[in-house]
mmCIF file of the N, C-alpha and C atoms, coordinates in Angstrom:
data_MODEL
# 
_entry.id   MODEL 
# 
loop_
_atom_site.group_PDB 
_atom_site.id 
_atom_site.type_symbol 
_atom_site.label_atom_id 
_atom_site.label_alt_id 
_atom_site.label_comp_id 
_atom_site.label_asym_id 
_atom_site.label_entity_id 
_atom_site.label_seq_id 
_atom_site.pdbx_PDB_ins_code 
_atom_site.Cartn_x 
_atom_site.Cartn_y 
_atom_site.Cartn_z 
_atom_site.occupancy 
_atom_site.B_iso_or_equiv 
_atom_site.pdbx_formal_charge 
_atom_site.auth_seq_id 
_atom_site.auth_comp_id 
_atom_site.auth_asym_id 
_atom_site.auth_atom_id 
_atom_site.pdbx_PDB_model_num 
ATOM 1   N N  . MET A 1 1  ? 11.855  13.175 21.833  1.00 0.00 ? 1  MET A N  1 
ATOM 2   C CA . MET A 1 1  ? 11.133  13.681 22.975  1.00 0.00 ? 1  MET A CA 1 
ATOM 3   C C  . MET A 1 1  ? 9.698   13.981 22.566  1.00 0.00 ? 1  MET A C  1 
ATOM 4   N N  . ASN A 1 2  ? 8.760   13.437 23.261  1.00 0.00 ? 2  ASN A N  1 
ATOM 5   C CA . ASN A 1 2  ? 7.346   13.656 22.970  1.00 0.00 ? 2  ASN A CA 1 
ATOM 6   C C  . ASN A 1 2  ? 6.839   14.877 23.726  1.00 0.00 ? 2  ASN A C  1 
ATOM 7   N N  . THR A 1 3  ? 5.967   15.637 23.064  1.00 0.00 ? 3  THR A N  1 
ATOM 8   C CA . THR A 1 3  ? 5.348   16.814 23.659  1.00 0.00 ? 3  THR A CA 1 
ATOM 9   C C  . THR A 1 3  ? 3.858   16.725 23.438  1.00 0.00 ? 3  THR A C  1 
ATOM 10  N N  . LYS A 1 4  ? 3.095   17.121 24.432  1.00 0.00 ? 4  LYS A N  1 
ATOM 11  C CA . LYS A 1 4  ? 1.643   17.080 24.329  1.00 0.00 ? 4  LYS A CA 1 
ATOM 12  C C  . LYS A 1 4  ? 1.162   18.229 23.439  1.00 0.00 ? 4  LYS A C  1 
ATOM 13  N N  . LEU A 1 5  ? 0.146   17.946 22.629  1.00 0.00 ? 5  LEU A N  1 
ATOM 14  C CA . LEU A 1 5  ? -0.427  18.929 21.716  1.00 0.00 ? 5  LEU A CA 1 
ATOM 15  C C  . LEU A 1 5  ? -1.938  18.895 21.861  1.00 0.00 ? 5  LEU A C  1 
ATOM 16  N N  . THR A 1 6  ? -2.540  20.053 21.967  1.00 0.00 ? 6  THR A N  1 
ATOM 17  C CA . THR A 1 6  ? -3.998  20.139 22.055  1.00 0.00 ? 6  THR A CA 1 
ATOM 18  C C  . THR A 1 6  ? -4.531  20.646 20.729  1.00 0.00 ? 6  THR A C  1 
ATOM 19  N N  . LEU A 1 7  ? -5.495  19.916 20.171  1.00 0.00 ? 7  LEU A N  1 
ATOM 20  C CA . LEU A 1 7  ? -6.109  20.283 18.897  1.00 0.00 ? 7  LEU A CA 1 
ATOM 21  C C  . LEU A 1 7  ? -7.601  20.476 19.089  1.00 0.00 ? 7  LEU A C  1 
ATOM 22  N N  . THR A 1 8  ? -8.181  21.351 18.279  1.00 0.00 ? 8  THR A N  1 
ATOM 23  C CA . THR A 1 8  ? -9.625  21.534 18.277  1.00 0.00 ? 8  THR A CA 1 
ATOM 24  C C  . THR A 1 8  ? -10.146 20.991 16.951  1.00 0.00 ? 8  THR A C  1 
ATOM 25  N N  . ILE A 1 9  ? -10.907 19.893 17.053  1.00 0.00 ? 9  ILE A N  1 
ATOM 26  C CA . ILE A 1 9  ? -11.407 19.198 15.863  1.00 0.00 ? 9  ILE A CA 1 
ATOM 27  C C  . ILE A 1 9  ? -12.865 18.830 16.114  1.00 0.00 ? 9  ILE A C  1 
ATOM 28  N N  . GLU A 1 10 ? -13.658 18.834 15.057  1.00 0.00 ? 10 GLU A N  1 
ATOM 29  C CA . GLU A 1 10 ? -15.070 18.479 15.185  1.00 0.00 ? 10 GLU A CA 1 
ATOM 30  C C  . GLU A 1 10 ? -15.225 17.089 15.806  1.00 0.00 ? 10 GLU A C  1 
ATOM 31  N N  . LYS A 1 11 ? -16.209 16.963 16.675  1.00 0.00 ? 11 LYS A N  1 
ATOM 32  C CA . LYS A 1 11 ? -16.419 15.740 17.441  1.00 0.00 ? 11 LYS A CA 1 
ATOM 33  C C  . LYS A 1 11 ? -16.605 14.513 16.549  1.00 0.00 ? 11 LYS A C  1 
ATOM 34  N N  . ASP A 1 12 ? -17.411 14.630 15.491  1.00 0.00 ? 12 ASP A N  1 
ATOM 35  C CA . ASP A 1 12 ? -17.654 13.465 14.637  1.00 0.00 ? 12 ASP A CA 1 
ATOM 36  C C  . ASP A 1 12 ? -16.386 13.022 13.905  1.00 0.00 ? 12 ASP A C  1 
ATOM 37  N N  . ILE A 1 13 ? -15.524 13.968 13.576  1.00 0.00 ? 13 ILE A N  1 
ATOM 38  C CA . ILE A 1 13 ? -14.255 13.613 12.922  1.00 0.00 ? 13 ILE A CA 1 
ATOM 39  C C  . ILE A 1 13 ? -13.364 12.865 13.901  1.00 0.00 ? 13 ILE A C  1 
ATOM 40  N N  . ILE A 1 14 ? -13.341 13.309 15.144  1.00 0.00 ? 14 ILE A N  1 
ATOM 41  C CA . ILE A 1 14 ? -12.543 12.631 16.167  1.00 0.00 ? 14 ILE A CA 1 
ATOM 42  C C  . ILE A 1 14 ? -13.024 11.198 16.347  1.00 0.00 ? 14 ILE A C  1 
ATOM 43  N N  . GLU A 1 15 ? -14.331 11.004 16.410  1.00 0.00 ? 15 GLU A N  1 
ATOM 44  C CA . GLU A 1 15 ? -14.869 9.659  16.588  1.00 0.00 ? 15 GLU A CA 1 
ATOM 45  C C  . GLU A 1 15 ? -14.526 8.757  15.411  1.00 0.00 ? 15 GLU A C  1 
ATOM 46  N N  . ARG A 1 16 ? -14.662 9.284  14.192  1.00 0.00 ? 16 ARG A N  1 
ATOM 47  C CA . ARG A 1 16 ? -14.311 8.494  13.004  1.00 0.00 ? 16 ARG A CA 1 
ATOM 48  C C  . ARG A 1 16 ? -12.828 8.160  13.001  1.00 0.00 ? 16 ARG A C  1 
ATOM 49  N N  . ALA A 1 17 ? -12.002 9.128  13.399  1.00 0.00 ? 17 ALA A N  1 
ATOM 50  C CA . ALA A 1 17 ? -10.554 8.908  13.438  1.00 0.00 ? 17 ALA A CA 1 
ATOM 51  C C  . ALA A 1 17 ? -10.186 7.862  14.483  1.00 0.00 ? 17 ALA A C  1 
ATOM 52  N N  . LYS A 1 18 ? -10.847 7.909  15.633  1.00 0.00 ? 18 LYS A N  1 
ATOM 53  C CA . LYS A 1 18 ? -10.591 6.906  16.677  1.00 0.00 ? 18 LYS A CA 1 
ATOM 54  C C  . LYS A 1 18 ? -10.987 5.513  16.190  1.00 0.00 ? 18 LYS A C  1 
ATOM 55  N N  . ASN A 1 19 ? -12.112 5.416  15.527  1.00 0.00 ? 19 ASN A N  1 
ATOM 56  C CA . ASN A 1 19 ? -12.541 4.124  14.979  1.00 0.00 ? 19 ASN A CA 1 
ATOM 57  C C  . ASN A 1 19 ? -11.553 3.613  13.936  1.00 0.00 ? 19 ASN A C  1 
ATOM 58  N N  . TYR A 1 20 ? -11.086 4.505  13.084  1.00 0.00 ? 20 TYR A N  1 
ATOM 59  C CA . TYR A 1 20 ? -10.102 4.139  12.066  1.00 0.00 ? 20 TYR A CA 1 
ATOM 60  C C  . TYR A 1 20 ? -8.829  3.615  12.732  1.00 0.00 ? 20 TYR A C  1 
ATOM 61  N N  . ALA A 1 21 ? -8.344  4.342  13.736  1.00 0.00 ? 21 ALA A N  1 
ATOM 62  C CA . ALA A 1 21 ? -7.125  3.936  14.445  1.00 0.00 ? 21 ALA A CA 1 
ATOM 63  C C  . ALA A 1 21 ? -7.310  2.568  15.099  1.00 0.00 ? 21 ALA A C  1 
ATOM 64  N N  . LYS A 1 22 ? -8.466  2.347  15.690  1.00 0.00 ? 22 LYS A N  1 
ATOM 65  C CA . LYS A 1 22 ? -8.749  1.073  16.356  1.00 0.00 ? 22 LYS A CA 1 
ATOM 66  C C  . LYS A 1 22 ? -8.749  -0.071 15.341  1.00 0.00 ? 22 LYS A C  1 
ATOM 67  N N  . GLU A 1 23 ? -9.354  0.156  14.167  1.00 0.00 ? 23 GLU A N  1 
ATOM 68  C CA . GLU A 1 23 ? -9.389  -0.863 13.112  1.00 0.00 ? 23 GLU A CA 1 
ATOM 69  C C  . GLU A 1 23 ? -7.988  -1.212 12.626  1.00 0.00 ? 23 GLU A C  1 
ATOM 70  N N  . LYS A 1 24 ? -7.092  -0.215 12.640  1.00 0.00 ? 24 LYS A N  1 
ATOM 71  C CA . LYS A 1 24 ? -5.720  -0.413 12.160  1.00 0.00 ? 24 LYS A CA 1 
ATOM 72  C C  . LYS A 1 24 ? -4.766  -0.835 13.274  1.00 0.00 ? 24 LYS A C  1 
ATOM 73  N N  . ASN A 1 25 ? -5.313  -1.012 14.490  1.00 0.00 ? 25 ASN A N  1 
ATOM 74  C CA . ASN A 1 25 ? -4.502  -1.372 15.660  1.00 0.00 ? 25 ASN A CA 1 
ATOM 75  C C  . ASN A 1 25 ? -3.354  -0.389 15.889  1.00 0.00 ? 25 ASN A C  1 
ATOM 76  N N  . ARG A 1 26 ? -3.681  0.896  15.772  1.00 0.00 ? 26 ARG A N  1 
ATOM 77  C CA . ARG A 1 26 ? -2.699  1.960  15.992  1.00 0.00 ? 26 ARG A CA 1 
ATOM 78  C C  . ARG A 1 26 ? -3.335  3.012  16.879  1.00 0.00 ? 26 ARG A C  1 
ATOM 79  N N  . SER A 1 27 ? -2.499  3.830  17.476  1.00 0.00 ? 27 SER A N  1 
ATOM 80  C CA . SER A 1 27 ? -3.040  4.930  18.267  1.00 0.00 ? 27 SER A CA 1 
ATOM 81  C C  . SER A 1 27 ? -3.308  6.113  17.348  1.00 0.00 ? 27 SER A C  1 
ATOM 82  N N  . LEU A 1 28 ? -4.259  6.922  17.736  1.00 0.00 ? 28 LEU A N  1 
ATOM 83  C CA . LEU A 1 28 ? -4.566  8.111  16.957  1.00 0.00 ? 28 LEU A CA 1 
ATOM 84  C C  . LEU A 1 28 ? -3.365  9.050  16.934  1.00 0.00 ? 28 LEU A C  1 
ATOM 85  N N  . SER A 1 29 ? -2.671  9.141  18.051  1.00 0.00 ? 29 SER A N  1 
ATOM 86  C CA . SER A 1 29 ? -1.459  9.976  18.120  1.00 0.00 ? 29 SER A CA 1 
ATOM 87  C C  . SER A 1 29 ? -0.419  9.521  17.106  1.00 0.00 ? 29 SER A C  1 
ATOM 88  N N  . ASP A 1 30 ? -0.243  8.202  16.987  1.00 0.00 ? 30 ASP A N  1 
ATOM 89  C CA . ASP A 1 30 ? 0.728   7.659  16.039  1.00 0.00 ? 30 ASP A CA 1 
ATOM 90  C C  . ASP A 1 30 ? 0.338   8.002  14.604  1.00 0.00 ? 30 ASP A C  1 
ATOM 91  N N  . ILE A 1 31 ? -0.933  7.865  14.281  1.00 0.00 ? 31 ILE A N  1 
ATOM 92  C CA . ILE A 1 31 ? -1.401  8.169  12.930  1.00 0.00 ? 31 ILE A CA 1 
ATOM 93  C C  . ILE A 1 31 ? -1.180  9.644  12.610  1.00 0.00 ? 31 ILE A C  1 
ATOM 94  N N  . ILE A 1 32 ? -1.540  10.518 13.533  1.00 0.00 ? 32 ILE A N  1 
ATOM 95  C CA . ILE A 1 32 ? -1.381  11.956 13.307  1.00 0.00 ? 32 ILE A CA 1 
ATOM 96  C C  . ILE A 1 32 ? 0.098   12.326 13.212  1.00 0.00 ? 32 ILE A C  1 
ATOM 97  N N  . GLU A 1 33 ? 0.922   11.740 14.077  1.00 0.00 ? 33 GLU A N  1 
ATOM 98  C CA . GLU A 1 33 ? 2.357   12.032 14.038  1.00 0.00 ? 33 GLU A CA 1 
ATOM 99  C C  . GLU A 1 33 ? 2.957   11.637 12.693  1.00 0.00 ? 33 GLU A C  1 
ATOM 100 N N  . ASN A 1 34 ? 2.609   10.440 12.211  1.00 0.00 ? 34 ASN A N  1 
ATOM 101 C CA . ASN A 1 34 ? 3.134   9.992  10.918  1.00 0.00 ? 34 ASN A CA 1 
ATOM 102 C C  . ASN A 1 34 ? 2.626   10.856 9.769   1.00 0.00 ? 34 ASN A C  1 
ATOM 103 N N  . TYR A 1 35 ? 1.379   11.278 9.837   1.00 0.00 ? 35 TYR A N  1 
ATOM 104 C CA . TYR A 1 35 ? 0.844   12.163 8.807   1.00 0.00 ? 35 TYR A CA 1 
ATOM 105 C C  . TYR A 1 35 ? 1.612   13.488 8.792   1.00 0.00 ? 35 TYR A C  1 
ATOM 106 N N  . LEU A 1 36 ? 1.844   14.042 9.965   1.00 0.00 ? 36 LEU A N  1 
ATOM 107 C CA . LEU A 1 36 ? 2.581   15.305 10.044  1.00 0.00 ? 36 LEU A CA 1 
ATOM 108 C C  . LEU A 1 36 ? 4.017   15.154 9.559   1.00 0.00 ? 36 LEU A C  1 
ATOM 109 N N  . LYS A 1 37 ? 4.623   14.001 9.814   1.00 0.00 ? 37 LYS A N  1 
ATOM 110 C CA . LYS A 1 37 ? 5.978   13.746 9.304   1.00 0.00 ? 37 LYS A CA 1 
ATOM 111 C C  . LYS A 1 37 ? 5.985   13.777 7.779   1.00 0.00 ? 37 LYS A C  1 
ATOM 112 N N  . ILE A 1 38 ? 4.974   13.154 7.190   1.00 0.00 ? 38 ILE A N  1 
ATOM 113 C CA . ILE A 1 38 ? 4.903   13.081 5.728   1.00 0.00 ? 38 ILE A CA 1 
ATOM 114 C C  . ILE A 1 38 ? 4.709   14.462 5.109   1.00 0.00 ? 38 ILE A C  1 
ATOM 115 N N  . ILE A 1 39 ? 3.775   15.241 5.637   1.00 0.00 ? 39 ILE A N  1 
ATOM 116 C CA . ILE A 1 39 ? 3.480   16.523 4.992   1.00 0.00 ? 39 ILE A CA 1 
ATOM 117 C C  . ILE A 1 39 ? 4.523   17.594 5.292   1.00 0.00 ? 39 ILE A C  1 
ATOM 118 N N  . THR A 1 40 ? 5.339   17.387 6.318   1.00 0.00 ? 40 THR A N  1 
ATOM 119 C CA . THR A 1 40 ? 6.357   18.397 6.636   1.00 0.00 ? 40 THR A CA 1 
ATOM 120 C C  . THR A 1 40 ? 7.751   17.969 6.216   1.00 0.00 ? 40 THR A C  1 
ATOM 121 N N  . LYS A 1 41 ? 7.855   16.842 5.553   1.00 0.00 ? 41 LYS A N  1 
ATOM 122 C CA . LYS A 1 41 ? 9.149   16.337 5.112   1.00 0.00 ? 41 LYS A CA 1 
ATOM 123 C C  . LYS A 1 41 ? 9.784   17.342 4.163   1.00 0.00 ? 41 LYS A C  1 
ATOM 124 N N  . GLU A 1 42 ? 11.004  17.719 4.474   1.00 0.00 ? 42 GLU A N  1 
ATOM 125 C CA . GLU A 1 42 ? 11.692  18.701 3.636   1.00 0.00 ? 42 GLU A CA 1 
ATOM 126 C C  . GLU A 1 42 ? 12.154  18.051 2.346   1.00 0.00 ? 42 GLU A C  1 
ATOM 127 N N  . GLU A 1 43 ? 12.006  18.785 1.271   1.00 0.00 ? 43 GLU A N  1 
ATOM 128 C CA . GLU A 1 43 ? 12.392  18.261 -0.038  1.00 0.00 ? 43 GLU A CA 1 
ATOM 129 C C  . GLU A 1 43 ? 13.880  17.964 -0.080  1.00 0.00 ? 43 GLU A C  1 
ATOM 130 N N  . SER A 1 44 ? 14.677  18.728 0.647   1.00 0.00 ? 44 SER A N  1 
ATOM 131 C CA . SER A 1 44 ? 16.120  18.506 0.636   1.00 0.00 ? 44 SER A CA 1 
ATOM 132 C C  . SER A 1 44 ? 16.489  17.173 1.271   1.00 0.00 ? 44 SER A C  1 
ATOM 133 N N  . ASN A 1 45 ? 15.652  16.677 2.179   1.00 0.00 ? 45 ASN A N  1 
ATOM 134 C CA . ASN A 1 45 ? 15.923  15.392 2.818   1.00 0.00 ? 45 ASN A CA 1 
ATOM 135 C C  . ASN A 1 45 ? 15.588  14.224 1.914   1.00 0.00 ? 45 ASN A C  1 
ATOM 136 N N  . SER A 1 46 ? 14.630  14.419 1.025   1.00 0.00 ? 46 SER A N  1 
ATOM 137 C CA . SER A 1 46 ? 14.254  13.324 0.133   1.00 0.00 ? 46 SER A CA 1 
ATOM 138 C C  . SER A 1 46 ? 15.130  13.376 -1.111  1.00 0.00 ? 46 SER A C  1 
ATOM 139 N N  . LYS A 1 47 ? 15.754  12.259 -1.395  1.00 0.00 ? 47 LYS A N  1 
ATOM 140 C CA . LYS A 1 47 ? 16.631  12.197 -2.556  1.00 0.00 ? 47 LYS A CA 1 
ATOM 141 C C  . LYS A 1 47 ? 15.787  11.929 -3.785  1.00 0.00 ? 47 LYS A C  1 
ATOM 142 N N  . LYS A 1 48 ? 15.846  12.842 -4.730  1.00 0.00 ? 48 LYS A N  1 
ATOM 143 C CA . LYS A 1 48 ? 15.078  12.665 -5.961  1.00 0.00 ? 48 LYS A CA 1 
ATOM 144 C C  . LYS A 1 48 ? 15.806  11.683 -6.869  1.00 0.00 ? 48 LYS A C  1 
ATOM 145 N N  . GLN A 1 49 ? 15.032  10.804 -7.467  1.00 0.00 ? 49 GLN A N  1 
ATOM 146 C CA . GLN A 1 49 ? 15.598  9.841  -8.385  1.00 0.00 ? 49 GLN A CA 1 
ATOM 147 C C  . GLN A 1 49 ? 15.918  10.551 -9.698  1.00 0.00 ? 49 GLN A C  1 
ATOM 148 N N  . LYS A 1 50 ? 17.125  10.349 -10.184 1.00 0.00 ? 50 LYS A N  1 
ATOM 149 C CA . LYS A 1 50 ? 17.517  10.981 -11.434 1.00 0.00 ? 50 LYS A CA 1 
ATOM 150 C C  . LYS A 1 50 ? 16.874  10.248 -12.602 1.00 0.00 ? 50 LYS A C  1 
ATOM 151 N N  . LEU A 1 51 ? 16.517  11.022 -13.622 1.00 0.00 ? 51 LEU A N  1 
ATOM 152 C CA . LEU A 1 51 ? 15.899  10.444 -14.809 1.00 0.00 ? 51 LEU A CA 1 
ATOM 153 C C  . LEU A 1 51 ? 16.953  9.806  -15.702 1.00 0.00 ? 51 LEU A C  1 
ATOM 154 N N  . ASN A 1 52 ? 16.549  8.782  -16.405 1.00 0.00 ? 52 ASN A N  1 
ATOM 155 C CA . ASN A 1 52 ? 17.382  8.165  -17.416 1.00 0.00 ? 52 ASN A CA 1 
ATOM 156 C C  . ASN A 1 52 ? 17.737  9.238  -18.448 1.00 0.00 ? 52 ASN A C  1 
ATOM 157 N N  . LEU A 1 53 ? 18.938  9.186  -19.012 1.00 0.00 ? 53 LEU A N  1 
ATOM 158 C CA . LEU A 1 53 ? 19.370  10.210 -19.972 1.00 0.00 ? 53 LEU A CA 1 
ATOM 159 C C  . LEU A 1 53 ? 18.426  10.338 -21.162 1.00 0.00 ? 53 LEU A C  1 
ATOM 160 N N  . ALA A 1 54 ? 17.913  9.216  -21.647 1.00 0.00 ? 54 ALA A N  1 
ATOM 161 C CA . ALA A 1 54 ? 16.988  9.256  -22.780 1.00 0.00 ? 54 ALA A CA 1 
ATOM 162 C C  . ALA A 1 54 ? 15.706  9.979  -22.391 1.00 0.00 ? 54 ALA A C  1 
ATOM 163 N N  . VAL A 1 55 ? 15.203  9.710  -21.192 1.00 0.00 ? 55 VAL A N  1 
ATOM 164 C CA . VAL A 1 55 ? 13.986  10.361 -20.718 1.00 0.00 ? 55 VAL A CA 1 
ATOM 165 C C  . VAL A 1 55 ? 14.262  11.843 -20.466 1.00 0.00 ? 55 VAL A C  1 
ATOM 166 N N  . GLU A 1 56 ? 15.403  12.129 -19.879 1.00 0.00 ? 56 GLU A N  1 
ATOM 167 C CA . GLU A 1 56 ? 15.784  13.523 -19.602 1.00 0.00 ? 56 GLU A CA 1 
ATOM 168 C C  . GLU A 1 56 ? 15.830  14.341 -20.891 1.00 0.00 ? 56 GLU A C  1 
ATOM 169 N N  . SER A 1 57 ? 16.312  13.734 -21.980 1.00 0.00 ? 57 SER A N  1 
ATOM 170 C CA . SER A 1 57 ? 16.412  14.464 -23.250 1.00 0.00 ? 57 SER A CA 1 
ATOM 171 C C  . SER A 1 57 ? 15.039  14.782 -23.839 1.00 0.00 ? 57 SER A C  1 
ATOM 172 N N  . LEU A 1 58 ? 14.022  13.980 -23.489 1.00 0.00 ? 58 LEU A N  1 
ATOM 173 C CA . LEU A 1 58 ? 12.675  14.205 -23.995 1.00 0.00 ? 58 LEU A CA 1 
ATOM 174 C C  . LEU A 1 58 ? 11.861  15.160 -23.130 1.00 0.00 ? 58 LEU A C  1 
ATOM 175 N N  . LYS A 1 59 ? 12.346  15.432 -21.945 1.00 0.00 ? 59 LYS A N  1 
ATOM 176 C CA . LYS A 1 59 ? 11.626  16.266 -20.991 1.00 0.00 ? 59 LYS A CA 1 
ATOM 177 C C  . LYS A 1 59 ? 11.319  17.640 -21.591 1.00 0.00 ? 59 LYS A C  1 
ATOM 178 N N  . GLY A 1 60 ? 10.044  18.004 -21.556 1.00 0.00 ? 60 GLY A N  1 
ATOM 179 C CA . GLY A 1 60 ? 9.610   19.303 -22.065 1.00 0.00 ? 60 GLY A CA 1 
ATOM 180 C C  . GLY A 1 60 ? 9.328   19.330 -23.551 1.00 0.00 ? 60 GLY A C  1 
ATOM 181 N N  . SER A 1 61 ? 9.527   18.210 -24.248 1.00 0.00 ? 61 SER A N  1 
ATOM 182 C CA . SER A 1 61 ? 9.324   18.212 -25.698 1.00 0.00 ? 61 SER A CA 1 
ATOM 183 C C  . SER A 1 61 ? 7.856   18.059 -26.086 1.00 0.00 ? 61 SER A C  1 
ATOM 184 N N  . PHE A 1 62 ? 7.017   17.671 -25.162 1.00 0.00 ? 62 PHE A N  1 
ATOM 185 C CA . PHE A 1 62 ? 5.597   17.478 -25.440 1.00 0.00 ? 62 PHE A CA 1 
ATOM 186 C C  . PHE A 1 62 ? 4.784   18.388 -24.535 1.00 0.00 ? 62 PHE A C  1 
ATOM 187 N N  . LYS A 1 63 ? 3.922   19.169 -25.127 1.00 0.00 ? 63 LYS A N  1 
ATOM 188 C CA . LYS A 1 63 ? 3.038   20.052 -24.363 1.00 0.00 ? 63 LYS A CA 1 
ATOM 189 C C  . LYS A 1 63 ? 1.618   19.544 -24.482 1.00 0.00 ? 63 LYS A C  1 
ATOM 190 N N  . MET A 1 64 ? 1.017   19.187 -23.349 1.00 0.00 ? 64 MET A N  1 
ATOM 191 C CA . MET A 1 64 ? -0.370  18.716 -23.351 1.00 0.00 ? 64 MET A CA 1 
ATOM 192 C C  . MET A 1 64 ? -1.315  19.901 -23.391 1.00 0.00 ? 64 MET A C  1 
ATOM 193 N N  . PRO A 1 65 ? -2.422  19.768 -24.096 1.00 0.00 ? 65 PRO A N  1 
ATOM 194 C CA . PRO A 1 65 ? -3.436  20.824 -24.048 1.00 0.00 ? 65 PRO A CA 1 
ATOM 195 C C  . PRO A 1 65 ? -3.954  20.988 -22.626 1.00 0.00 ? 65 PRO A C  1 
ATOM 196 N N  . LYS A 1 66 ? -4.254  22.206 -22.230 1.00 0.00 ? 66 LYS A N  1 
ATOM 197 C CA . LYS A 1 66 ? -4.698  22.470 -20.858 1.00 0.00 ? 66 LYS A CA 1 
ATOM 198 C C  . LYS A 1 66 ? -5.999  21.762 -20.514 1.00 0.00 ? 66 LYS A C  1 
ATOM 199 N N  . ASN A 1 67 ? -6.864  21.543 -21.510 1.00 0.00 ? 67 ASN A N  1 
ATOM 200 C CA . ASN A 1 67 ? -8.162  20.921 -21.243 1.00 0.00 ? 67 ASN A CA 1 
ATOM 201 C C  . ASN A 1 67 ? -8.144  19.401 -21.424 1.00 0.00 ? 67 ASN A C  1 
ATOM 202 N N  . MET A 1 68 ? -6.970  18.798 -21.583 1.00 0.00 ? 68 MET A N  1 
ATOM 203 C CA . MET A 1 68 ? -6.873  17.354 -21.793 1.00 0.00 ? 68 MET A CA 1 
ATOM 204 C C  . MET A 1 68 ? -7.153  16.609 -20.489 1.00 0.00 ? 68 MET A C  1 
ATOM 205 N N  . ASP A 1 69 ? -8.050  15.623 -20.567 1.00 0.00 ? 69 ASP A N  1 
ATOM 206 C CA . ASP A 1 69 ? -8.366  14.775 -19.420 1.00 0.00 ? 69 ASP A CA 1 
ATOM 207 C C  . ASP A 1 69 ? -7.521  13.511 -19.547 1.00 0.00 ? 69 ASP A C  1 
ATOM 208 N N  . TYR A 1 70 ? -6.428  13.480 -18.803 1.00 0.00 ? 70 TYR A N  1 
ATOM 209 C CA . TYR A 1 70 ? -5.462  12.388 -18.901 1.00 0.00 ? 70 TYR A CA 1 
ATOM 210 C C  . TYR A 1 70 ? -6.114  11.031 -18.636 1.00 0.00 ? 70 TYR A C  1 
ATOM 211 N N  . LYS A 1 71 ? -6.906  10.934 -17.576 1.00 0.00 ? 71 LYS A N  1 
ATOM 212 C CA . LYS A 1 71 ? -7.519  9.655  -17.232 1.00 0.00 ? 71 LYS A CA 1 
ATOM 213 C C  . LYS A 1 71 ? -8.490  9.185  -18.307 1.00 0.00 ? 71 LYS A C  1 
ATOM 214 N N  . LYS A 1 72 ? -9.256  10.109 -18.859 1.00 0.00 ? 72 LYS A N  1 
ATOM 215 C CA . LYS A 1 72 ? -10.206 9.756  -19.910 1.00 0.00 ? 72 LYS A CA 1 
ATOM 216 C C  . LYS A 1 72 ? -9.448  9.288  -21.158 1.00 0.00 ? 72 LYS A C  1 
ATOM 217 N N  . GLU A 1 73 ? -8.394  10.010 -21.509 1.00 0.00 ? 73 GLU A N  1 
ATOM 218 C CA . GLU A 1 73 ? -7.592  9.652  -22.679 1.00 0.00 ? 73 GLU A CA 1 
ATOM 219 C C  . GLU A 1 73 ? -6.948  8.278  -22.498 1.00 0.00 ? 73 GLU A C  1 
ATOM 220 N N  . LEU A 1 74 ? -6.407  8.025  -21.323 1.00 0.00 ? 74 LEU A N  1 
ATOM 221 C CA . LEU A 1 74 ? -5.806  6.728  -21.043 1.00 0.00 ? 74 LEU A CA 1 
ATOM 222 C C  . LEU A 1 74 ? -6.854  5.620  -21.145 1.00 0.00 ? 74 LEU A C  1 
ATOM 223 N N  . GLY A 1 75 ? -8.028  5.850  -20.578 1.00 0.00 ? 75 GLY A N  1 
ATOM 224 C CA . GLY A 1 75 ? -9.104  4.879  -20.658 1.00 0.00 ? 75 GLY A CA 1 
ATOM 225 C C  . GLY A 1 75 ? -9.496  4.578  -22.081 1.00 0.00 ? 75 GLY A C  1 
ATOM 226 N N  . ASN A 1 76 ? -9.622  5.627  -22.895 1.00 0.00 ? 76 ASN A N  1 
ATOM 227 C CA . ASN A 1 76 ? -9.964  5.437  -24.313 1.00 0.00 ? 76 ASN A CA 1 
ATOM 228 C C  . ASN A 1 76 ? -8.911  4.616  -25.047 1.00 0.00 ? 76 ASN A C  1 
ATOM 229 N N  . ARG A 1 77 ? -7.647  4.919  -24.779 1.00 0.00 ? 77 ARG A N  1 
ATOM 230 C CA . ARG A 1 77 ? -6.578  4.184  -25.470 1.00 0.00 ? 77 ARG A CA 1 
ATOM 231 C C  . ARG A 1 77 ? -6.535  2.726  -25.040 1.00 0.00 ? 77 ARG A C  1 
ATOM 232 N N  . LEU A 1 78 ? -6.698  2.465  -23.740 1.00 0.00 ? 78 LEU A N  1 
ATOM 233 C CA . LEU A 1 78 ? -6.697  1.087  -23.261 1.00 0.00 ? 78 LEU A CA 1 
ATOM 234 C C  . LEU A 1 78 ? -7.911  0.318  -23.789 1.00 0.00 ? 78 LEU A C  1 
ATOM 235 N N  . GLU A 1 79 ? -9.047  0.988  -23.852 1.00 0.00 ? 79 GLU A N  1 
ATOM 236 C CA . GLU A 1 79 ? -10.244 0.358  -24.382 1.00 0.00 ? 79 GLU A CA 1 
ATOM 237 C C  . GLU A 1 79 ? -10.041 -0.012 -25.838 1.00 0.00 ? 79 GLU A C  1 
ATOM 238 N N  . LYS A 1 80 ? -9.472  0.884  -26.595 1.00 0.00 ? 80 LYS A N  1 
ATOM 239 C CA . LYS A 1 80 ? -9.227  0.631  -28.017 1.00 0.00 ? 80 LYS A CA 1 
ATOM 240 C C  . LYS A 1 80 ? -8.232  -0.518 -28.193 1.00 0.00 ? 80 LYS A C  1 
ATOM 241 N N  . LYS A 1 81 ? -7.223  -0.574 -27.321 1.00 0.00 ? 81 LYS A N  1 
ATOM 242 C CA . LYS A 1 81 ? -6.195  -1.601 -27.428 1.00 0.00 ? 81 LYS A CA 1 
ATOM 243 C C  . LYS A 1 81 ? -6.703  -2.984 -27.072 1.00 0.00 ? 81 LYS A C  1 
ATOM 244 N N  . TYR A 1 82 ? -7.534  -3.086 -26.015 1.00 0.00 ? 82 TYR A N  1 
ATOM 245 C CA . TYR A 1 82 ? -7.911  -4.386 -25.511 1.00 0.00 ? 82 TYR A CA 1 
ATOM 246 C C  . TYR A 1 82 ? -9.325  -4.840 -25.871 1.00 0.00 ? 82 TYR A C  1 
ATOM 247 N N  . LEU A 1 83 ? -10.126 -3.988 -26.446 1.00 0.00 ? 83 LEU A N  1 
ATOM 248 C CA . LEU A 1 83 ? -11.495 -4.397 -26.796 1.00 0.00 ? 83 LEU A CA 1 
ATOM 249 C C  . LEU A 1 83 ? -11.679 -4.526 -28.282 1.00 0.00 ? 83 LEU A C  1 
# 
């Protein structure tokens, strides 16, 4: 059952959203409804994938430093490997 909802949103955001919806051949209502479905999805409804036993046994065995930049570290390692 559909119900009407009134929102107060800045005019320029509404215009950009309408243009986005038009480019995607979707209605703005459909986009907003799907977004709300995603962010309100209950965790109990989503089935979590169980970890492999080997991975599960390693869980928590490595502590990353709080100041570690994962993306930078990954980039450095890939650069070293392939360059």
